[in-house]
Steps between C-alpha positions, in 0.01 A plus 500: 500500500551141600446412866808330672451128572490544872245766477279295274539207731391697809194647296392143423571394852243745656259474215462128571347566842185598317557261211603171665455301175824681380719356777623201306619730221651730764701217661638407153602870444657501847686185409648656190601818681689311767644255243389207708381151402167515681318676788310358787258711728459277801288539821614280796317461826761410767258350764332289250823429306307523175483709190222752487556667172689402175533699188783433257627526144452205274856360547454487879140361471647204297742431784293581796325164535837319520633748749181489724502121499875425557694815579325751727540303830874487443563839367766663719426844363162527672608536861744771398250692296249490771731658743562806282315822548252633237683677222835332548636293198590139530754372234585136548860533387560723797398222733579171320828466323590235223653268756170488695302462180716204378455309816121582577229250419253779433689648226669191345211243518187720479519860404738491205387165349131570539469871443829593318514797730816595699510863632231711642469867597194607714359685787188523727274771375207463734396349830157475670326278750778226494535505122828611327497579131819463304603581135775282373699518182675187354806428295534159330780263567792592284438885525702728714380617836299825512731790429540821712306685233207271535517520872506878475191497274316273731578724800358790313181313416428316817330794685272537188428125507404524868267794437352318195419188676354687809265699260422180306402314820284789625326535158426127478343528853275786377398300190419203732284733729327653194413144370381397852293804521344456158415142591344623825292753321375231253395273792307797658342594156663848535533693174784758478562777246770764522450833308759763412476875539324542164276199541719247310479133613815405663397161647190274488509180700360174342189508732399859372589419147273187505206682634529801259562266200140350559342846534350717236808716486734191433815676661593738776569792269143510354349445848683794652366741236157479654394841614419407871829338526694793340334739749593290794851443383531872442394575853740242643790636288438871595400473871713186590207336668390140504159432332291186496229431248253212426587323168278287293675244279350190309624280774301693770542788743841627585659767713758731349754691720697776353813579703753772414867384509684670776695788336769478771570132430350169631528428871700224668516402858810595697621225726730586778743249667326303774160652419205443265408711210462859584340786308518481119790686330471629143705355223560669160228542240718367222218381273524736197130564458291294757206715614179307585446147617159332425395204710200293378339230700163317466235620753320157494794325650465703820877517505527761771505383851196556734475793735555265780808358354637857434427592856690198637781545254564875574343546843232734346181626669177391363454834307856471375449147381178581319670783314808284417262223364315753282820647368621145414182456313560797281300773647648861535524700813247758375245220412541330828442822691177561317379139542576502873382858554834600631701812448792456262722635784391200719569256218843645439578484872414136506721447189797654676437263798491206263824625337669520831397149624568333154851657478416668157598869426212595263168389357626358182752278693218380723277417188786301354537309823120427521480413144768232568342342804305191432175415670581291813 
């Protein structure tokens, strides 16, 4: 059964959120569906009076330079469009009749001669932090104004276009954050590996990949088949406890942290109006098979902060700061208790105090935090 054109268009629209390289083809499809002569997706910052975003079909790209250089400052349509609420449709024939156009310098001396465009139909689909985002359909000079059928089609599409752009912007922000995080991990020489529920490799960052390529195992898959690692991973998977191990690679001595992925979803801070971040709230565990996170860092870099720095950072007692420093260095709570001749109950009580002062909810979250802190 053939999918109706509108349904196919909506499917392509939302699919492009995860495949942004398909957006140019999507705009071409939308241009054909609306029977227009070009589409322009424009972001405009009112305070700066400048464009912040511009994506268009080829016909508009060819005319855009002339419009930006000569026509934008005189465009009478901008003021009217900026006053319209999100989701309302602007059709220029409803605001500027033929008599106005025949006497207007913008249309007669600039827009039509330079771009060959005459009519537009558009609307504001998104607004955030002073920026307004519009999508505009064009008809060339000589064509009829946009019809009632085209206006009706656009009215049906504009809520989807608004949702699409909001999702696109949020996804791009997440991509930027992921890129920034990966660069930060590289700068800290932090290797990251994510494993699935049956031990499959889901992600290996470039740092870990580089180290393991130079090891006798050549890759993460072979390395993870070592018996001591398999046993530790099995314990982490079954008991949902964090485990730290010393690790010897050709580059030197490393520390390996095995952290179970929270089954109830990753935590995110809840920020209330007029207040700072409160307790962490849980999101949704939407990763299809993420189970164990492995963090690898070189021991010789002494990357973890000193006990004194941890005490100052989290207001820890001397005993708590020594324990936090040891945990950051890869020692387990059991081993620390034996080394310090303390009961395991005492060490666990100190861990609870460190969790409360650091704002973390559990040991694996604390280990992630300590592993990310550079020496200062």
